[in-house]
C-alpha positions in Angstrom: 6.7 -8.8 4.9 10.4 -9.7 5.1 11.6 -6.1 5.0 9.1 -4.9 7.6 9.1 -7.7 10.1 12.5 -6.7 11.6 11.6 -3.0 11.7 8.3 -2.9 13.6 8.3 -0.9 16.8 6.3 -2.5 19.6 2.9 -1.0 19.6 3.4 0.7 16.2 0.3 2.0 14.4 -0.2 0.7 10.9 -2.1 2.0 7.9 -2.8 -0.6 5.2 -4.1 0.9 2.0 -5.9 -1.6 -0.3 -5.5 -4.2 2.3 -7.5 -7.0 0.6 -8.3 -9.6 3.1 -5.8 -8.1 5.6 -3.2 -10.6 5.4 -0.2 -8.1 5.9 -2.1 -6.3 8.7 -2.8 -9.4 10.6 0.6 -10.7 10.4 2.2 -7.4 11.4 -0.1 -7.2 14.4 1.0 -10.7 15.4 4.6 -9.6 15.2 4.1 -6.7 17.6 2.3 -3.8 15.9 -0.2 -2.2 18.2 -3.1 -1.0 16.0 -4.0 -0.8 12.4 -6.3 1.1 10.0 -7.4 -1.0 7.1 -8.7 0.9 4.0 -10.2 -1.3 1.2 -12.5 -0.3 -1.7 -13.9 -3.8 -2.3 -16.6 -4.7 0.3 -16.1 -8.5 -0.1 -12.4 -8.1 0.7 -13.2 -5.9 3.7 -15.8 -8.3 5.0 -13.3 -11.2 4.7 -10.7 -9.1 6.6 -13.2 -8.4 9.4 -14.1 -12.0 9.7 -10.5 -13.1 9.9 -9.6 -10.5 12.4 -12.6 -11.5 14.6 -11.5 -15.2 14.2 -8.0 -14.2 15.5 -9.2 -12.1 18.2 -7.8 -8.9 16.8 -11.0 -6.9 15.8 -10.5 -4.4 18.7 -7.1 -3.4 17.3 -8.2 -2.7 13.7 -10.2 0.2 12.3 -11.8 -0.9 9.0 -12.6 1.7 6.4 -14.5 1.1 3.1 -13.7 3.4 0.2 -11.1 4.9 -2.0 -8.1 5.9 0.1 -7.3 8.9 -2.2 -10.7 10.4 -1.3 -10.6 9.3 2.5 -7.0 10.2 3.2 -7.5 13.6 4.7 -9.6 12.0 7.5 -7.2 9.2 8.2 -4.7 9.7 11.1 -0.9 9.3 10.3 0.7 5.9 11.1 4.3 4.7 11.8 4.0 2.3 8.9 2.0 2.8 5.7 1.6 -0.1 3.3 0.3 -0.2 -0.3 0.6 -3.7 -1.6 -0.5 -3.9 -5.2 -2.5 -0.7 -5.0 -0.6 1.9 -7.2 -1.3 -0.2 -10.3 -5.1 0.4 -9.7 -4.9 4.2 -10.0 -4.6 6.1 -13.2 -2.5 8.9 -11.5 0.1 7.5 -9.1 1.2 11.0 -7.7 -2.0 11.9 -5.6 -2.1 8.4 -4.2 1.5 8.3 -3.2 1.4 11.8 -1.8 -1.6 11.0 0.4 0.2 7.8 1.6 3.4 9.5 2.2 1.8 12.4 4.1 0.5 9.9 6.6 3.7 8.1 7.0 5.6 8.8 10.2 8.4 6.4 9.7 8.2 3.6 7.0 6.4 3.4 3.6 6.2 0.0 1.9 4.6 -0.5 -1.5 4.6 -2.9 -4.4 3.9 -2.3 -8.1 4.3 -4.0 -11.4 7.9 -3.7 -12.9 8.1 -1.2 -15.7 9.3 -3.7 -18.3 8.2 -4.3 -21.8 6.8 -7.8 -21.1 4.9 -6.6 -18.0 3.4 -3.8 -20.1 2.4 -6.4 -22.8 0.8 -8.7 -20.2 -1.0 -5.8 -18.6 -2.1 -4.6 -22.1 -3.5 -8.1 -22.8 -5.4 -8.3 -19.6 -6.9 -4.8 -20.1 -7.9 -5.8 -23.6 -9.8 -8.8 -22.2 -11.5 -6.6 -19.6 -12.5 -4.2 -22.3 -14.0 -6.9 -24.4 -15.9 -8.2 -21.4 -17.1 -4.5 -20.7 -15.2 -4.5 -17.4 -14.2 -0.9 -16.7 -11.3 -1.9 -14.4 -7.8 -1.3 -15.8 -4.3 -2.2 -14.4 -1.6 0.3 -15.0 2.2 0.1 -15.1 3.6 3.5 -13.9 7.2 4.5 -14.5 9.3 3.3 -11.5 11.8 6.2 -11.8 9.0 8.8 -11.5 7.5 7.1 -8.5 10.9 6.8 -6.8 11.7 10.5 -7.6 8.3 11.5 -6.1 8.9 9.6 -2.9 12.5 10.8 -2.6 11.3 14.4 -3.2 9.1 14.1 -0.2 12.1 13.3 2.0 12.2 9.5 2.0 15.2 7.2 1.4 14.9 3.7 0.0 15.8 1.2 2.8 14.9 -2.0 0.9 14.0 -3.2 -2.5 13.5 -6.6 -4.2 11.4 -8.1 -6.8 10.3 -10.9 -9.2 10.2 -10.6 -12.9 6.8 -9.0 -12.6 6.5 -7.3 -9.2 8.8 -4.9 -7.3 8.6 -4.3 -3.5 10.2 -1.4 -1.9 10.5 0.0 1.6 11.2 3.6 2.2 12.2 5.4 5.4 11.3 8.9 6.3 14.3 11.3 6.7 14.3 13.3 10.0 13.8 16.5 8.1 11.1 15.1 5.8 8.1 16.6 7.7 8.9 20.1 6.2 8.8 18.7 2.7 5.6 16.6 2.8 
């Protein structure tokens, strides 16, 4: 949020992948973005986002889509800003997800992911073990940060901001002027 707030063009179009209850989208619309597309696979989160958007009078500026972004991506219009907050860790293969998001990014790509560190891998492994024992098929993944950065960079983006906690990393990438040919 901090990295994006000072870089929003008035009227910018947003694409929020895995938006959850829409907190980032709603805040960026408040800060001057024009429209947003929210993609969320969890119906309960999507319904909460719709209700909050209606409560704030923003429903007419948001297109809500339910489903898996990787499957829906080809039908979604590009946006100036594409966001994936805590999404990449839900996909077994990060490359198709990042590629789909980056292909729809006109200017800024923001995403967060669990740090690729031994203690994060241990924590995620324990969480996944508990899920397995409870017969829950969902798994969290820790993807190699260097491989993700290389993929993003190879598609013509440069990192504009990066920060993190002991567990999470947040990065903002900016499209290079000549990146269209590479995507």
